[in-house]
N, C-alpha and C positions, 0 to 999 in steps of 0.2 A: 465533637458534640460535648456540651457541658451543661450544667444546671441552667445557666442563663440563656441557653438557646431554646429551651422548651417553651412553647405556648401551652396554654391549658388544654386546648383541644387535642394537640399532638400528644401531650403527655397521657391524657385519658385513653386515647386510642392505642398508644404503644404498649401501655401496661395493663389495659383491660379493666380499668377501674369503673365503679359505679359512682356517678356524680350527683350530688344533691346541693341545692342552693336556696331552699325555701324555709329553712328552720331558724328560729330565734334561739340559738343554742344556750345562751348564757343570761337570759332575762332574769332568772331567779337568784343569781349570784349577787350579793350585796357589795356595795363599796366598802373599802377599808380606810382607816386612818393612815397617814404617812407623816414622815418627819418634817420638821421645820426646815431642815437643810434642803430637802427636795423641793419644798415649796419655794424657798428663796432662790434655789438654782434655776428652777423653771421660770420664775418671774423675771429673772435676769437674762436667761439664755434664749427664751422663746422669741423675743423681738429680733435679737441678733441673728439667730438661726434662720428666721423667716426672711430677713433682709438679704443675708448671704445666699440663701436658697439653693444650696447644693446638697446632694445626698450626704456627702461627708460631714458638712456642718450640722445637718439635722441629726445624723447618726451620733456624732460626738456630743452635741449640746443638749439634745432632748432625749433620745432613745437610751443612750448609755446611762445617764443618771437614773432613769426609771428602772432599768434592769439591775443596777447596783442597789437601788432601794429594795427591789424584790429579793435579791440575795441576802441583804441585811435582815429583811423580814423573816426569812426562812433560816436564820441563824447560820448562814454560810454553809448550809447542807447541800447546796447545789454547786456545780462548776459552770462557769460562764466563759465562753470563748468568743473572740471577735476577730473576723477575717482569717480564720484558720482553714487550711486546706482540709477537705473532707472527701477523699477519693475512695469511693466504695465499689464502683463497677465501671471501669473506663469503657468497656465494650458497649454498655447500655447508655453511656453518656452521663452517668451519675458520678460526676467529678467536678471539682472546682472549690472555691472558697465560699463559706457561708458568712453573711454579715454577722450574725450572732447565733450561737448554738448553746443550748442548755442541757446539761447531763445531771442525772441524779447521783452520779459519782462525785465525791468531793475532790478528786484529783484535778489540779490545774496544770499539770505538766503535759499530759497527753489526754486525748479524748477517749473516754471509757464508757462502756454501756452501763446503764441504759441512757441513750440520748432520747430526750423526751420532748424537746421543743426547738423549733427553728424560728428565728426572727429575721425577716428580710426588710431592709430599708430601701425606700424608693422616694425620689424627690416629689413626684406627683402621681404617676400612673399606677395605682394599686392593682387595678384589674389586669393590666398588661404584665404584671409581675407574678400573677397567681401560678402560672405554669412552673416558673423557677422555684417558688416556695414549695409547691406540691412535689416536685421532683426531689427536693432536698428532704422533705418529710418521708417520702418513699425510701430514699437512700438510708435514712435513719432507721426505718423499719427493718431493712435488710441487714444493716450493720448490727443492730441488736440481736437479730436472729442468728447471725454468724457467730456472735459472741455468747450465744446460749442464753440470751435474756429475752423471753417471750412477752415483753411488756405489751399490753393490749392496745393502747392508743398513743399516737404521736400527734402533737399539736403544732400548729404553725401560726405565724402572725405576719401580715403585710402591713407596714406602717410608713407613713411619711413623717412620723414624729407627732404631728398634730392630729392625724386620723389613723385609727387602728382597726384592722379587720382580722378576724380569727378563722382558722381552719382546723379541721379534725380529720385524721385518717385512722380508721378502725378496720382492720382486715383489708378488704379491697373496696371499702366505701369511703369516698372523699366528700366531706361535708364542709361547705363554705357558709359561714354565718351570714345571714341576711342583713344584720345590723352593723353599722359602722359606729365606732366610739371615738369621741373627740377629746382632746387634751384637757379641756376644762373638766372632764370627768375622770381625771387621772386616778382617783380613788376607786372607781369602778374598774378601770383597766388593771390596776394592781390587784383588785379583788378577784378578777377573772384569772389572772396569771397565777396568783398564789393558790387559788382553789384548785386549778388544774394540776399543779405540781404536787400539792398535798394529796390530791385524790389518787395519784398514780404512784406515790412513794410507799 
């Protein structure tokens, strides 16, 4: 068992979570400005990533530049990991690599608590990947607890690069945002991400 083996329904049943999917969680968060560099990068990379249309291309050409912009916006006060093994509890199937993991620690050598957000890249099927993302969020919650950091909320993102959907895990309540955000609204996406990280820091 590993993160990628979880369906959403299996995950909810196994860990006894309460599931909500009717809330517009981030409607009041405003868009933010972003650099000319990100604007140029996305204009150049988006058509190419869409034509190649693999998870790897979308991850490298669209998602990574946005997350690097987020790190710059937050004055490098977060750590960002890509493809790093995050093995928290093998017996429960909470093991494997996360596409992207964000910690409020500034260390880039090892993953340190508090892990605050998980970003999973998918080529197309965002709904099908929700179980994997939720399992990684739950693992982050357990990881923080083991490290003595009782941070209240873990956030997750499912994205194809061009479409972004947000999740929130607070205690045993998993909330999946009813709204999907599109790459043309990258300022709103960055606004949500930066607001969530500032709120929990």
